[in-house]
PANU-590761 format. One line per field, with one value per residue (C-alpha): residue number from 1; x, y, z. Coordinates in pm, 1 decimal. Example, Ala and Ser with C-alpha at 12.3 -4.5 7.8 and 13.67 -1.06 7.14 Angstrom:
num: (1 | 2)
xx: (1230.0 | 1367.0)
yy: (-450.0 | -106.0)
zz: (780.0 | 714.0)
This chain:
num: (1 | 2 | 3 | 4 | 5 | 6 | 7 | 8 | 9 | 10 | 11 | 12 | 13 | 14 | 15 | 16 | 17 | 18 | 19 | 20 | 21 | 22 | 23 | 24 | 25 | 26 | 27 | 28 | 29 | 30 | 31 | 32 | 33 | 34 | 35 | 36 | 37 | 38 | 39 | 40 | 41 | 42 | 43 | 44 | 45 | 46 | 47 | 48 | 49 | 50 | 51 | 52 | 53 | 54 | 55 | 56 | 57 | 58 | 59 | 60 | 61 | 62 | 63 | 64 | 65 | 66 | 67 | 68 | 69 | 70 | 71 | 72 | 73 | 74 | 75 | 76 | 77 | 78 | 79 | 80 | 81 | 82 | 83 | 84 | 85 | 86 | 87 | 88 | 89 | 90 | 91 | 92 | 93 | 94 | 95 | 96 | 97 | 98 | 99 | 100 | 101 | 102 | 103 | 104 | 105 | 106 | 107 | 108 | 109 | 110 | 111 | 112 | 113 | 114 | 115 | 116 | 117 | 118 | 119 | 120 | 121 | 122 | 123 | 124 | 125 | 126 | 127 | 128 | 129 | 130 | 131 | 132 | 133 | 134 | 135 | 136 | 137 | 138 | 139 | 140 | 141 | 142 | 143 | 144 | 145 | 146 | 147 | 148 | 149 | 150 | 151 | 152 | 153 | 154 | 155 | 156 | 157 | 158 | 159 | 160 | 161 | 162 | 163 | 164 | 165 | 166 | 167 | 168 | 169 | 170 | 171 | 172 | 173 | 174 | 175 | 176 | 177 | 178 | 179 | 180 | 181 | 182 | 183 | 184 | 185 | 186 | 187 | 188 | 189 | 190 | 191 | 192 | 193 | 194 | 195 | 196 | 197 | 198 | 199 | 200 | 201 | 202 | 203 | 204 | 205 | 206 | 207 | 208 | 209 | 210 | 211 | 212 | 213 | 214 | 215 | 216 | 217 | 218 | 219 | 220 | 221 | 222 | 223 | 224 | 225 | 226 | 227 | 228 | 229 | 230 | 231 | 232 | 233 | 234 | 235 | 236 | 237 | 238 | 239 | 240 | 241 | 242 | 243 | 244)
xx: (-18.2 | 147.2 | 94.8 | 406.5 | 357.6 | 318.8 | 569.9 | 455.8 | 396.9 | 444.2 | 353.6 | 655.6 | 602.7 | 628.0 | 948.5 | 883.1 | 1053.3 | 1236.1 | 1055.2 | 1196.8 | 1199.6 | 1007.1 | 1189.3 | 1141.8 | 878.4 | 1031.4 | 996.6 | 808.7 | 1116.7 | 898.9 | 761.5 | 1099.6 | 1231.6 | 937.3 | 979.4 | 1370.0 | 1322.1 | 1053.7 | 1299.2 | 1602.5 | 1416.6 | 1262.2 | 1593.6 | 1831.4 | 1603.9 | 1522.1 | 1815.3 | 2080.7 | 1974.5 | 2100.2 | 1956.4 | 2239.5 | 2151.4 | 1805.6 | 1893.5 | 2140.5 | 1880.6 | 1620.9 | 1869.5 | 1806.4 | 2029.3 | 2064.6 | 1899.4 | 1572.8 | 1482.0 | 1480.8 | 1280.0 | 1003.0 | 993.6 | 1211.7 | 1375.1 | 1411.8 | 1134.0 | 892.7 | 976.3 | 917.8 | 571.3 | 496.5 | 543.4 | 274.3 | 32.6 | 89.4 | -15.4 | -311.6 | -554.0 | -428.3 | -586.4 | -899.8 | -931.5 | -901.8 | -1175.2 | -1410.8 | -1371.7 | -1435.0 | -1752.7 | -1866.5 | -1819.6 | -2099.4 | -2042.5 | -2326.6 | -2177.2 | -2410.7 | -2280.1 | -1971.3 | -1807.0 | -1796.9 | -1450.9 | -1302.4 | -1435.6 | -1302.0 | -938.5 | -970.4 | -1037.0 | -718.6 | -484.2 | -615.4 | -541.5 | -175.8 | -89.7 | -216.0 | -5.5 | 300.8 | 289.8 | 239.8 | 544.9 | 439.7 | 370.3 | 653.5 | 876.0 | 608.2 | 464.6 | 833.5 | 868.4 | 557.5 | 656.8 | 1039.0 | 982.3 | 641.8 | 757.3 | 1020.6 | 923.9 | 1113.0 | 980.8 | 932.1 | 715.4 | 502.2 | 416.1 | 295.1 | 134.1 | -84.6 | -182.2 | -245.4 | -269.6 | -431.6 | -768.1 | -779.5 | -675.8 | -951.3 | -1216.8 | -1087.6 | -1077.2 | -1432.5 | -1538.6 | -1346.6 | -1537.7 | -1863.0 | -1799.3 | -1669.9 | -1897.7 | -1830.7 | -1474.6 | -1358.1 | -1236.8 | -918.2 | -860.3 | -953.4 | -677.6 | -427.7 | -567.1 | -531.0 | -161.6 | -97.3 | -265.5 | -73.7 | 259.5 | 180.4 | 90.0 | 390.5 | 639.2 | 474.6 | 560.0 | 927.1 | 1031.0 | 1269.0 | 1367.3 | 1069.1 | 1241.6 | 1523.9 | 1324.0 | 1103.7 | 1404.7 | 1314.2 | 964.8 | 790.0 | 831.9 | 864.5 | 567.0 | 373.8 | 23.0 | -107.1 | -13.5 | -286.4 | -554.1 | -342.7 | -249.7 | -622.0 | -704.8 | -410.5 | -510.9 | -883.0 | -780.5 | -552.9 | -830.7 | -1052.2 | -817.3 | -654.0 | -952.4 | -1194.3 | -1493.3 | -1821.9 | -1921.3 | -2246.1 | -2484.3 | -2628.4 | -2980.7 | -2851.3 | -2691.9 | -2906.3 | -2972.7 | -2950.7 | -3228.9 | -3171.3 | -3426.2 | -3513.4)
yy: (-8497.9 | -8152.0 | -7914.2 | -7734.2 | -7363.1 | -7230.9 | -7020.5 | -6663.6 | -6567.0 | -6220.0 | -6042.5 | -5859.4 | -5477.7 | -5293.4 | -5105.1 | -4729.5 | -4601.1 | -4281.7 | -3991.6 | -3882.4 | -3509.4 | -3398.5 | -3198.3 | -2829.9 | -2697.3 | -2583.6 | -2211.0 | -2090.1 | -1997.8 | -1835.4 | -1594.7 | -1533.8 | -1431.7 | -1178.6 | -1040.8 | -998.8 | -817.7 | -580.0 | -494.4 | -437.1 | -245.3 | -22.0 | 49.3 | 82.8 | 118.0 | -124.2 | -62.8 | -81.4 | -425.0 | -743.4 | -1090.3 | -1226.4 | -992.1 | -1072.6 | -1440.7 | -1393.4 | -1177.2 | -1457.3 | -1742.8 | -1929.2 | -2057.7 | -1787.5 | -2020.6 | -2046.1 | -1664.2 | -1707.1 | -2048.2 | -1894.9 | -1542.2 | -1524.2 | -1194.3 | -919.9 | -706.4 | -991.8 | -1019.6 | -636.9 | -666.9 | -984.7 | -769.8 | -523.5 | -809.1 | -954.7 | -636.8 | -562.2 | -598.7 | -278.9 | -111.5 | -317.2 | -195.7 | 164.3 | 126.6 | -46.9 | 237.8 | 473.2 | 282.4 | 317.9 | 709.2 | 943.8 | 1120.4 | 1388.1 | 1714.8 | 1880.5 | 1682.5 | 1905.5 | 1579.5 | 1413.3 | 1543.2 | 1441.3 | 1100.2 | 1048.9 | 1161.9 | 944.0 | 658.2 | 746.4 | 787.5 | 575.4 | 225.2 | 329.9 | 502.0 | 196.5 | -10.2 | 202.9 | 171.7 | -234.5 | -457.9 | -646.0 | -359.0 | -122.4 | -203.0 | -222.5 | 129.4 | 257.8 | 91.0 | 240.5 | 592.0 | 555.4 | 375.5 | 494.7 | 855.2 | 773.7 | 712.3 | 399.9 | 130.0 | -106.7 | 147.6 | 267.3 | -93.3 | -141.0 | 220.4 | 122.2 | -220.8 | -183.0 | 198.9 | 387.0 | 202.8 | 315.6 | 666.2 | 685.1 | 582.9 | 839.4 | 1113.9 | 1036.2 | 1040.6 | 1378.2 | 1521.8 | 1411.5 | 1593.6 | 1898.2 | 1913.3 | 2285.5 | 2203.6 | 1993.5 | 1648.5 | 1757.8 | 2007.9 | 1713.0 | 1509.6 | 1787.1 | 1792.9 | 1401.8 | 1419.4 | 1697.3 | 1476.5 | 1173.0 | 1370.4 | 1454.5 | 1104.4 | 946.2 | 1203.4 | 1119.8 | 769.4 | 773.2 | 1118.8 | 1078.8 | 1448.5 | 1570.7 | 1438.3 | 1676.0 | 1946.2 | 1929.2 | 1887.5 | 1522.8 | 1593.1 | 1458.6 | 1081.9 | 982.0 | 800.3 | 873.1 | 734.3 | 1006.7 | 1257.8 | 1095.5 | 1337.6 | 1627.5 | 1487.2 | 1449.0 | 1806.7 | 1926.7 | 1758.0 | 1879.1 | 2204.6 | 2209.0 | 2080.1 | 2334.5 | 2600.6 | 2494.1 | 2397.1 | 2654.2 | 2766.8 | 2799.2 | 3154.5 | 3261.2 | 3331.9 | 3684.2 | 3576.1 | 3457.1 | 3786.0 | 4005.1 | 4346.0 | 4650.3 | 4893.8 | 5272.6 | 5440.7 | 5775.5)
zz: (4421.4 | 4479.5 | 4196.6 | 4064.4 | 4060.2 | 3712.5 | 3569.9 | 3546.2 | 3185.2 | 3132.9 | 2816.8 | 2669.7 | 2681.6 | 2351.1 | 2396.1 | 2349.3 | 2039.9 | 2097.6 | 1968.2 | 1612.9 | 1581.7 | 1285.2 | 1041.3 | 1062.7 | 826.6 | 518.5 | 482.0 | 178.2 | -28.8 | -302.9 | -29.0 | 109.6 | -244.5 | -299.6 | 58.4 | -1.6 | -326.4 | -200.2 | 97.0 | -116.3 | -388.7 | -114.9 | 35.8 | -268.2 | -566.5 | -850.1 | -1075.9 | -789.2 | -665.6 | -853.9 | -843.4 | -659.3 | -364.8 | -371.5 | -332.1 | -54.2 | 120.9 | 94.1 | 172.3 | -142.5 | -432.5 | -697.1 | -969.1 | -762.2 | -816.2 | -1198.1 | -1133.7 | -967.6 | -1103.8 | -1419.2 | -1491.8 | -1234.3 | -1390.0 | -1353.8 | -1002.7 | -937.1 | -1115.8 | -890.8 | -568.5 | -677.0 | -799.0 | -436.9 | -286.7 | -507.1 | -212.5 | -82.4 | -407.7 | -365.6 | -1.8 | -116.6 | -383.8 | -119.7 | 108.6 | -194.1 | -280.5 | 64.9 | 58.7 | -30.6 | -369.7 | -286.7 | -391.8 | -149.2 | 145.6 | 287.1 | 405.7 | 70.0 | -49.7 | 291.0 | 284.6 | -89.8 | 27.7 | 328.8 | 125.8 | -89.1 | 194.9 | 481.7 | 367.3 | 247.0 | 589.8 | 772.1 | 541.1 | 595.6 | 968.8 | 975.0 | 994.2 | 693.4 | 462.8 | 566.3 | 285.8 | 35.1 | 107.5 | 75.9 | -251.1 | -380.0 | -287.8 | -403.3 | -753.8 | -889.3 | -867.3 | -1152.3 | -1510.4 | -1559.3 | -1786.2 | -1491.5 | -1296.5 | -1607.5 | -1647.5 | -1288.1 | -1305.7 | -1615.0 | -1488.1 | -1136.4 | -1039.3 | -1337.4 | -1310.6 | -974.2 | -1043.3 | -1282.3 | -1014.2 | -778.9 | -1022.9 | -1124.7 | -769.1 | -700.4 | -1014.4 | -870.7 | -566.5 | -748.5 | -1048.4 | -1099.1 | -1257.0 | -1530.4 | -1505.4 | -1658.2 | -1367.4 | -1114.5 | -1283.7 | -1180.0 | -835.6 | -801.2 | -916.6 | -649.0 | -377.3 | -500.6 | -464.3 | -102.2 | -12.6 | -170.4 | -17.5 | 335.1 | 276.7 | 206.9 | 391.6 | 673.9 | 679.5 | 890.1 | 1211.1 | 1143.1 | 1048.5 | 1351.8 | 1572.6 | 1639.3 | 1734.1 | 1439.0 | 1347.2 | 991.8 | 846.2 | 1162.6 | 1114.7 | 1338.6 | 1060.4 | 831.6 | 963.8 | 873.4 | 538.3 | 449.1 | 574.2 | 349.3 | 51.2 | 92.4 | 138.3 | -136.2 | -388.6 | -275.0 | -324.8 | -628.6 | -843.6 | -984.8 | -781.1 | -934.1 | -1073.2 | -925.4 | -1191.9 | -1245.8 | -1144.0 | -806.3 | -728.9 | -518.7 | -674.6 | -461.2 | -498.3 | -441.4 | -220.0 | -350.5)
């Protein structure tokens, strides 16, 4: 009896499904709004920028700005809350500095903690606009700037003034407060100034981090020159004897 060949049974292959493209990750629109506001406030000033311009820069619907941040002044405040770690970095460097008034490097280390983190932020791509915003807006006495100064910057200022007073114990804290303001003025001007390129005949670069060391020396020298120096006591003054 001849056997018939069995039909070949094939297991049907599972057809490969065409790869489905995953939707692109949705950008963080809340962060986009914050960055857009930061950039426009830095370039044009707080009062010159509208919510509509911020929405257009961020590429989001106008209503979304208010949904995430509320009124414009709250958005302004949120920018400084977002960058508060820069203040924490400055205070951490201050805590690491010696406050020994007998150490000749104490004053320099305090000023380096005050200046260094801000200059590094100014030269970074992510912090460029924020540093400009600080230099531009906090120098003016607007209501929005005053709120930010009181909440974020005044506590830091008191810490630095106390440290400077420890390093310069021969002067009063009120005199040191003047010195702090003068130092702050030099730092803020460096953050926003573009004129130095023209004045140096295009040799100097605006916001150049290489100028940080010079800025520190300038502030240290100014503090030493402007604040009262200790008056030597009579007992410390050598007496000259006449030889007869």
